[in-house]
N, CA, C and O of each residue as an XYZ file, in Angstrom:
272
protein
N       7.225    204.058    157.246
C       8.243    204.043    157.194
C       8.368    202.244    157.448
O       9.309    201.538    157.083
N       7.341    201.877    158.049
C       7.078    200.011    158.108
C       6.691    199.664    156.585
O       7.276    198.777    155.963
N       5.705    200.402    156.067
C       5.587    200.491    154.744
C       6.675    200.218    153.906
O       6.855    199.108    153.405
N       7.616    201.459    153.683
C       8.400    201.358    153.019
C       9.576    200.007    152.542
O       9.866    199.245    151.620
N      10.028    200.494    154.253
C      10.671    198.820    154.713
C      10.533    197.582    154.143
O      11.347    196.681    153.941
N       9.107    197.716    153.870
C       8.605    195.825    153.954
C       8.653    196.634    152.357
O       8.908    195.499    151.953
N       8.651    197.534    151.042
C       8.169    197.552    150.165
C      10.024    197.338    149.698
O      10.300    196.401    148.948
N      10.847    198.010    150.068
C      12.442    198.104    150.003
C      12.811    196.127    150.375
O      13.694    195.425    149.882
N      12.247    195.932    150.911
C      12.573    194.177    151.302
C      12.181    193.412    149.990
O      12.840    192.912    149.078
N      10.809    193.527    150.267
C      10.073    192.708    148.526
C      11.013    193.307    147.549
O      12.123    192.814    147.349
N      10.540    194.469    146.878
C      11.555    195.016    146.409
C      13.546    194.115    145.721
O      14.040    193.743    144.656
N      13.930    194.195    147.118
C      15.426    193.432    147.190
C      15.364    191.571    146.940
O      16.105    190.856    146.266
N      14.296    191.262    147.696
C      13.552    189.663    148.038
C      13.799    189.161    145.659
O      14.405    188.347    144.962
N      12.511    190.751    145.421
C      12.686    190.324    143.766
C      13.969    190.063    142.817
O      14.234    189.116    142.076
N      14.750    191.399    143.151
C      15.762    190.870    142.692
C      16.713    190.154    142.157
O      17.231    189.788    141.101
N      16.749    190.079    143.610
C      17.995    188.417    143.791
C      16.571    187.282    143.277
O      16.876    186.159    143.681
N      15.994    187.263    142.975
C      15.350    186.341    142.749
C      15.352    186.205    140.765
O      15.184    185.360    139.886
N      15.620    187.466    140.906
C      15.779    187.379    138.931
C      17.016    187.584    139.001
O      17.417    187.346    137.862
N      18.103    187.954    139.790
C      19.667    187.658    139.171
C      19.601    186.555    139.650
O      20.672    186.224    139.140
N      19.189    185.332    140.385
C      19.288    183.920    140.836
C      18.614    183.046    139.404
O      19.304    182.225    138.800
N      17.004    183.414    138.941
C      17.162    183.140    138.306
C      17.833    182.967    136.981
O      17.584    182.001    136.260
N      18.696    183.917    136.658
C      19.290    184.546    135.759
C      20.508    183.350    135.473
O      20.514    182.484    134.598
N      21.331    183.575    136.331
C      21.906    182.315    136.745
C      22.039    180.926    136.609
O      22.940    180.112    136.407
N      21.009    180.937    136.763
C      19.872    178.960    136.772
C      20.371    179.260    135.082
O      21.522    178.917    134.811
N      19.474    179.927    133.896
C      19.946    180.422    133.089
C      20.665    179.225    131.974
O      20.438    178.248    131.261
N      21.777    180.249    132.511
C      22.680    181.169    132.121
C      23.906    179.280    132.185
O      24.636    178.741    131.353
N      23.423    178.862    133.892
C      24.487    177.800    133.836
C      23.548    176.509    132.610
O      24.094    175.949    131.660
N      22.216    176.351    132.993
C      22.001    175.477    131.945
C      22.147    175.779    130.740
O      22.767    174.877    130.176
N      21.806    176.848    129.859
C      22.961    177.221    127.913
C      24.247    177.011    128.667
O      24.739    176.069    128.046
N      25.103    177.324    129.648
C      26.505    176.500    128.823
C      26.176    174.910    129.016
O      26.408    174.103    128.115
N      25.654    174.561    130.188
C      25.674    172.474    130.060
C      25.552    173.022    128.638
O      26.349    173.052    127.700
N      23.829    173.601    128.838
C      23.113    172.488    127.002
C      24.270    172.168    125.728
O      24.332    171.230    124.933
N      25.176    173.432    125.922
C      26.637    173.437    124.521
C      26.809    172.594    124.895
O      26.476    171.581    124.280
N      27.615    172.509    126.485
C      29.198    171.615    126.297
C      28.237    170.025    126.124
O      28.953    169.053    125.883
N      26.774    169.756    126.230
C      26.157    168.513    125.975
C      25.927    168.319    124.636
O      26.290    167.309    124.033
N      25.266    169.355    124.085
C      25.724    169.044    122.532
C      27.144    169.185    122.095
O      27.467    168.280    121.326
N      27.878    169.852    122.294
C      29.177    169.660    122.299
C      29.557    167.894    121.794
O      29.741    167.528    120.633
N      29.594    167.050    122.983
C      30.027    165.912    123.322
C      29.195    164.844    122.949
O      29.507    163.660    122.813
N      27.459    165.703    122.711
C      27.192    164.578    121.539
C      27.564    164.471    119.958
O      27.236    163.443    119.366
N      28.112    165.314    119.393
C      28.459    165.758    118.075
C      30.270    164.966    118.529
O      30.547    163.874    118.032
N      30.857    165.372    119.063
C      32.330    164.784    119.026
C      32.076    162.766    119.209
O      32.898    161.975    118.746
N      30.676    162.283    120.028
C      30.572    160.994    120.440
C      29.968    160.207    119.028
O      29.759    159.028    118.745
N      29.816    161.419    118.354
C      28.942    160.816    116.791
C      30.137    161.303    116.165
O      29.943    162.058    115.213
N      30.766    161.171    116.327
C      31.589    161.767    114.872
C      32.932    160.289    115.551
O      33.670    159.829    114.679
N      33.042    159.901    116.551
C      34.176    159.254    117.009
C      33.247    157.659    116.575
O      33.722    156.527    116.477
N      32.049    158.036    116.417
C      31.272    156.451    116.854
C      31.522    156.493    114.673
O      32.329    155.721    114.155
N      30.965    157.154    114.097
C      31.744    157.265    112.802
C      32.851    157.030    111.869
O      32.852    156.509    110.753
N      33.956    157.620    112.699
C      34.922    157.532    112.868
C      35.222    155.785    112.939
O      35.964    155.276    112.100
N      34.634    155.036    113.912
C      35.433    153.799    113.992
C      34.145    152.728    113.272
O      34.536    151.639    112.851
N      33.231    152.933    113.197
C      32.562    152.430    112.066
C      33.111    152.551    110.572
O      32.938    151.620    109.786
N      33.870    153.884    110.147
C      34.494    153.737    109.048
C      35.381    152.735    109.146
O      35.270    151.621    108.634
N      36.341    153.172    109.865
C      37.585    152.234    109.908
C      38.027    150.960    110.515
O      39.171    150.533    110.673
N      36.301    150.177    110.979
C      35.693    148.912    110.803
C      35.780    148.562    109.426
O      36.631    147.789    108.987
N      34.805    149.189    108.660
C      34.222    148.880    107.494
C      35.235    148.869    106.974
O      35.218    147.878    106.243
N      36.614    149.615    106.834
C      37.127    149.479    106.480
C      38.243    147.887    106.252
O      38.403    147.059    105.355
N      38.669    148.067    107.299
C      39.681    146.707    107.654
C      38.768    145.432    107.104
O      39.057    144.375    106.543
N      37.615    146.001    107.507
C      36.871    144.227    106.969
C      37.005    143.925    105.655
O      37.291    142.828    105.174
N      36.674    145.475    104.806
C      37.042    145.218    102.783
C      38.017    144.725    103.128
O      37.814    143.532    103.353
N      39.430    145.134    103.372
C      41.157    144.930    102.852
C      40.475    143.220    102.996
O      40.043    142.664    101.987
N      40.459    142.614    104.187
C      40.734    141.295    104.829
C      40.133    140.614    103.670
O      40.296    139.395    103.618
N      39.444    141.211    102.699
C      37.908    140.270    102.476
C      38.891    140.504    100.861
O      38.751    139.710     99.931
N      39.727    141.561    100.794
C      39.835    141.519     99.436
C      41.588    140.647     99.316
O      41.987    139.902     98.421
N      42.414    141.173    100.746
C      43.268    140.201    100.909
C      43.070    138.886    100.707
O      43.668    138.253     99.837
N      42.405    138.500    101.326
C      41.914    137.220    101.372
C      41.921    136.428    100.004
O      42.212    135.240     99.866
N      41.506    137.407     98.927
C      40.752    136.629     98.060
C      42.137    136.923     96.600
O      42.507    136.295     95.608
N      42.446    138.050     97.178
C      44.010    137.670     96.195
C      44.594    136.282     96.680
O      44.617    135.305     95.932
N      45.082    136.257     98.031
C      45.847    135.224     98.532
C      45.472    133.784     98.038
O      46.221    132.807     98.057
N      43.961    133.836     97.517
C      43.602    132.147     97.332
C      44.152    132.063     95.911
O      44.123    130.995     95.301
């Protein structure tokens, strides 16, 4: 009877550890996806800002040359 209880307890601990590992993996995967989305957003925003600044500088040079 003792051996059965010990095996049952070991099985339950192993099962709990496996479920815990699956939950950690799920959380890590969700975090990785969110991080990737945020990185893509930052890259797109930076690209947009760079393009706008470049456009502004080109327009300033163009209009400055027309004015003179």
